[in-house]
C-alpha positions, 0 to 999 in steps of 0.5 A: 518337693514333688511326689513324682521327681522323675515326672516328665512330659513324654509326647502329644497325640493327635491320632490313635496311632500316636498314643504311647505304648499301652503298658503299665497304668495311666490315669486321665484328666479331663474337664471343660476349658478354664475349669483349672485342669492344668493347675490341678495337675501341677498341684497334684504332681507338685511341680510348677508348670508341669502342665502349662497353664494358660489365660486362654481357655482351650489351649490343650488341643492334643492328648498329652502323655506325662510319665510319673514314675516307672510305667505310670502315667498321667494323661491330659485330655483336650479341654472341652466346651469353651475353645473357639474352634470349628465344629470339624475340629470339635468333632475330631477331639470327640472322636479322639477322646472316644478312641482313647477311652475305648482302646487303652487297657492301661487306663485305670481312672479318670479325674474330671475337673469341674469349676465348683461355681459352674456345676455339672455341664452337658459336656461333663455328663458326656465324659461321665457317660464315656467312663461308665461305658468302659467301666472306668472309675471316676473322681471329680475335683470341684476346683476353684473352691476357694472362690466360694464361702465355705457354706456355699462350697459345702452346699455345691459339693452336696449338690454335685454328689447328689446329681452324680450318685454312684458314677463318681467320687467327688471332693473340693479342690483349690489350686490356690490354697491347695485344698484337697491336694492330699486327698486328690493325690491319694486317689491318683495313687489308688487308681494307679495301683488298681488292677486292669479293667476286664 
């Protein structure tokens, strides 16, 4: 059973004036295309196909707003770094995400999805920089941890923690085996319950 039985899709936005009302609390989810962002969302919310998964990377091209309960929301940001799109479109995404980070008083935290086999990319660092600029707490999910042997996964976790330092907390995660789902869900609830940023 879902921890958020009332959870539902609200709308997609392609411009700042299409964002939902900036009230309550919301947590954004960002990550490179094909890092397993939609699958991670589905496991955390415990709803199959809540966020649509696709074999084609880069399908999330808008900012998608989901209601969890009451005025709490989960925000699925466009996947980056892989989708075969024009430079103009990629620039629009970057500006859209920047507008989102800079304008949302209700934003309480960021989940950054990173494929544990890929380590941190320049795009991930850009997202961490966005978050740091607006004093946004960030939690990294190292997805697809089931693809590595236990020792390799533990080493990768230590390397990312060392690389990121104080910018974010980090954990292993697997949508397939559901490794780390309780820790991730607890972090989501923690973010949603925090006070608004100054």
